[in-house]
C-alpha positions as CSV (number, residue, x, y, z in Angstrom):
1,M,57.4,-20.3,-25.6
2,S,57.6,-21.9,-22.2
3,R,55.6,-25.5,-21.4
4,P,54.1,-23.7,-19.4
5,V,52.1,-21.4,-22.5
6,L,51.6,-24.3,-24.3
7,W,50.3,-26.6,-22.5
8,K,47.5,-23.7,-21.7
9,W,46.9,-23.3,-25.2
10,A,46.7,-26.5,-25.5
11,L,43.8,-27.4,-22.9
12,T,42.2,-24.3,-23.7
13,A,41.3,-26.4,-27.7
14,V,40.5,-28.7,-25.8
15,I,37.8,-27.3,-24.5
16,V,37.5,-25.6,-26.6
17,A,37.0,-29.0,-29.3
18,L,35.1,-31.1,-25.9
19,A,31.8,-27.9,-26.3
20,A,32.1,-27.5,-29.6
21,A,31.0,-31.2,-29.4
22,V,28.4,-30.5,-27.2
23,A,26.3,-28.2,-28.6
24,L,26.2,-30.7,-32.1
25,W,25.7,-34.0,-30.2
26,P,22.0,-35.1,-30.5
27,R,19.0,-34.8,-28.1
28,G,17.9,-37.8,-28.0
29,G,13.9,-37.6,-26.4
30,S,10.5,-37.3,-28.1
31,D,9.1,-34.5,-30.0
32,S,6.6,-34.1,-27.6
33,D,8.3,-33.4,-24.7
34,G,8.5,-29.5,-24.5
35,T,8.1,-27.7,-27.9
36,G,4.4,-28.5,-28.6
37,A,5.4,-30.9,-31.4
38,T,2.8,-32.9,-32.8
39,P,3.2,-36.4,-32.5
40,E,2.5,-38.2,-36.0
41,P,0.3,-40.3,-37.4
42,A,1.0,-44.1,-36.7
43,R,2.1,-46.1,-39.4
44,G,2.0,-49.6,-40.8
45,I,-1.6,-49.9,-39.6
46,D,-3.2,-53.6,-39.6
47,P,-5.4,-54.3,-43.0
48,A,-7.3,-56.1,-41.1
49,L,-7.9,-53.3,-38.4
50,R,-9.0,-51.2,-41.1
51,Q,-11.4,-53.5,-42.2
52,A,-13.0,-54.6,-38.5
53,S,-13.5,-51.0,-38.2
54,G,-16.0,-51.1,-40.7
55,A,-14.9,-47.0,-42.5
56,A,-15.8,-46.9,-46.1
57,I,-13.4,-45.7,-49.2
58,C,-13.2,-41.9,-49.1
59,P,-16.1,-40.6,-52.0
60,P,-13.4,-39.4,-54.8
61,G,-12.6,-36.0,-55.5
62,S,-13.9,-33.8,-58.6
63,D,-11.4,-32.9,-61.1
64,S,-12.8,-28.9,-60.3
65,P,-9.9,-27.2,-57.7
66,P,-11.0,-27.5,-54.3
67,A,-13.2,-24.9,-52.9
68,G,-13.9,-22.6,-49.2
69,P,-12.0,-22.9,-46.1
70,L,-11.2,-26.7,-46.6
71,A,-9.5,-26.5,-50.0
72,D,-5.4,-26.8,-48.7
73,I,-6.4,-29.2,-46.1
74,V,-4.9,-33.6,-47.2
75,L,-5.3,-36.0,-45.1
76,T,-6.0,-39.6,-45.2
77,C,-8.9,-41.9,-45.4
78,L,-9.1,-44.4,-42.6
79,A,-10.6,-47.7,-44.6
80,D,-7.2,-47.2,-46.6
81,G,-4.8,-44.7,-45.4
82,A,-4.7,-42.9,-49.1
83,P,-5.0,-39.1,-49.6
84,A,-8.5,-37.0,-49.1
85,T,-8.9,-34.1,-49.9
86,P,-12.9,-33.0,-47.7
87,G,-12.6,-29.4,-50.5
88,R,-12.4,-31.6,-53.6
89,M,-15.9,-33.3,-52.1
90,T,-17.7,-30.4,-53.0
91,G,-21.4,-30.6,-55.3
92,A,-23.6,-32.3,-52.8
93,P,-23.8,-31.3,-49.1
94,M,-21.6,-32.5,-46.7
95,V,-21.8,-33.3,-43.4
96,L,-18.9,-33.4,-41.5
97,N,-18.8,-35.1,-37.8
98,L,-15.3,-34.5,-35.9
99,W,-14.7,-37.1,-32.9
100,A,-11.8,-38.4,-31.3
101,Y,-11.1,-41.9,-29.9
102,W,-10.6,-40.3,-25.4
103,C,-14.3,-38.4,-26.5
104,E,-17.1,-40.4,-24.4
105,P,-20.2,-38.7,-26.2
106,C,-18.5,-39.3,-29.6
107,R,-19.3,-43.0,-29.2
108,T,-22.8,-42.1,-28.6
109,E,-22.7,-39.9,-31.4
110,L,-21.0,-42.2,-33.9
111,P,-23.4,-44.9,-34.7
112,L,-26.6,-41.7,-35.2
113,F,-24.7,-40.7,-38.0
114,Q,-24.6,-43.6,-39.3
115,E,-28.8,-43.7,-39.3
116,Y,-28.6,-40.7,-40.8
117,A,-27.0,-41.4,-43.2
118,D,-29.5,-44.6,-44.2
119,R,-32.0,-42.1,-44.3
120,A,-30.6,-39.3,-45.9
121,G,-29.6,-41.3,-48.9
122,S,-27.9,-39.4,-51.2
123,A,-28.5,-36.5,-50.8
124,V,-25.9,-35.5,-48.1
125,R,-22.4,-37.0,-47.6
126,V,-22.0,-38.0,-44.7
127,L,-18.8,-38.3,-42.9
128,T,-16.9,-38.9,-39.4
129,V,-13.5,-37.2,-39.1
130,H,-11.6,-38.1,-36.3
131,S,-9.4,-35.5,-34.4
132,D,-6.5,-36.4,-33.1
133,P,-2.7,-37.9,-34.2
134,D,-4.1,-41.6,-32.7
135,E,-5.3,-43.1,-35.4
136,A,-4.7,-47.5,-34.4
137,K,-6.8,-46.2,-31.3
138,A,-9.5,-44.7,-33.7
139,L,-10.0,-48.0,-35.6
140,S,-10.1,-49.8,-32.7
141,L,-12.9,-48.0,-31.2
142,L,-15.1,-48.1,-34.5
143,A,-14.7,-51.5,-34.6
144,A,-15.4,-52.2,-31.0
145,L,-18.3,-50.1,-31.5
146,N,-19.3,-52.5,-34.3
147,Q,-19.2,-55.3,-31.8
148,D,-21.0,-52.9,-29.9
149,L,-24.2,-52.2,-32.7
150,R,-24.1,-56.6,-34.0
151,A,-25.2,-57.6,-30.4
152,Q,-28.1,-54.7,-30.1
153,H,-28.7,-55.1,-33.2
154,R,-27.9,-51.7,-35.0
155,P,-26.7,-51.1,-37.9
156,E,-23.1,-50.9,-38.1
157,L,-20.4,-48.1,-38.7
158,R,-19.4,-48.1,-42.8
159,L,-19.3,-44.3,-42.9
160,P,-16.4,-42.8,-44.4
161,G,-13.9,-41.5,-42.3
162,L,-10.5,-38.5,-42.4
163,Q,-7.7,-39.0,-40.6
164,D,-7.2,-35.6,-39.3
165,P,-3.4,-35.1,-36.4
166,D,-4.1,-31.7,-36.7
167,A,-7.6,-31.1,-36.2
168,R,-7.2,-28.4,-39.7
169,V,-11.1,-29.2,-40.2
170,R,-11.7,-28.0,-37.2
171,A,-9.4,-24.1,-36.8
172,A,-10.6,-24.1,-40.6
173,A,-14.4,-24.1,-39.5
174,N,-13.1,-21.9,-36.3
175,A,-14.4,-23.9,-34.1
176,P,-13.8,-24.6,-30.3
177,N,-11.3,-27.2,-29.5
178,A,-14.3,-29.7,-28.4
179,L,-15.8,-32.6,-29.7
180,P,-17.6,-33.9,-30.8
181,I,-18.4,-30.7,-33.8
182,T,-20.5,-31.3,-36.2
183,V,-19.2,-28.4,-39.3
184,L,-21.8,-28.9,-41.7
185,I,-20.8,-27.8,-45.2
186,R,-23.1,-26.3,-49.1
187,P,-22.3,-28.2,-51.5
188,D,-19.7,-25.2,-53.4
189,G,-17.3,-26.1,-50.5
190,S,-18.4,-23.4,-48.2
191,I,-19.4,-23.4,-44.3
192,A,-22.9,-23.2,-43.6
193,E,-22.4,-23.6,-39.9
194,Y,-20.6,-25.5,-36.8
195,V,-22.4,-26.8,-34.4
196,A,-20.3,-28.6,-31.1
197,R,-22.4,-30.2,-29.2
198,P,-23.6,-33.6,-29.2
199,F,-26.7,-34.6,-31.3
200,R,-29.5,-36.5,-29.2
201,D,-31.2,-38.2,-31.8
202,V,-31.1,-39.2,-35.4
203,A,-34.3,-36.4,-35.0
204,D,-32.0,-33.3,-34.4
205,I,-29.6,-34.0,-37.0
206,A,-32.0,-34.1,-39.5
207,D,-34.3,-31.2,-38.1
208,T,-30.3,-29.2,-38.0
209,V,-29.1,-30.1,-41.5
210,A,-32.4,-29.3,-42.9
211,G,-32.1,-25.7,-41.3
212,A,-28.8,-25.2,-42.7
213,L,-28.4,-27.0,-45.7
214,G,-32.3,-27.0,-46.8
215,V,-31.7,-31.5,-46.9
216,T,-35.1,-32.8,-45.5
217,A,-34.4,-36.8,-44.9
C-alpha cells in the first residue's frame, strides 16, 4: 500500500477518534438550561434558620397505609428536613395551605392560617406546603414574617410546614398552577375541595373549612 493511502487512512482514524471523544465529553451548565429539569432542593440548611422560621415538627404519620390522592407523595418537613408523608396524616380533617416565598398574597395569608389553627385547636390539622424548590428562601421569609408579627404583637408562625419542590400536592389536587391554594382533606385522606384564592380573614377560612369539612371553629 502506498504512503499516500496509508496517510489517508491514518487521518481518517484520527478524525473518527476525535468525533467519538466529542460525543462522549460531559456537558457543562445547569440542568435547567432548556431541559425543563427541576432544580434540586437546597442542601445543608442552617439549623438556626429552621428554628428562626418557627416551623413546627410535622405530625407523625399513622401506621395505616397512606390513603387518598396524596398516598404516594413523600415530602420533607421544614422544621428538620425529615421525610413527611401527608397521605399518612389521616384520621382528622386537614387543611394544606400551598404557598411560595415569591407569592405576595401568601405573606398576608400565612398569619391568618396561624390564627385559624389557634382557634380550631385539635379539631383540624393545619399545615403549610411550600411549593417551590428553594427551601432556604422559604425559611428566610418565615423568619422575616415572624419578626414583623412580633413587632405587631400578633401570634408568630409556628405551623408545621412541608417542602414540596415539585408542587406534587397541587398536582394531586388537580388545582391550577397559581398560588395561594388551599387543599381541604377529609379524615379518610380524600380531597373535599381546593380553594384557588387568598382568604380575606380568619372568619373566611373558618366558614370555608366548615362548609367543606364540617369543622366549626
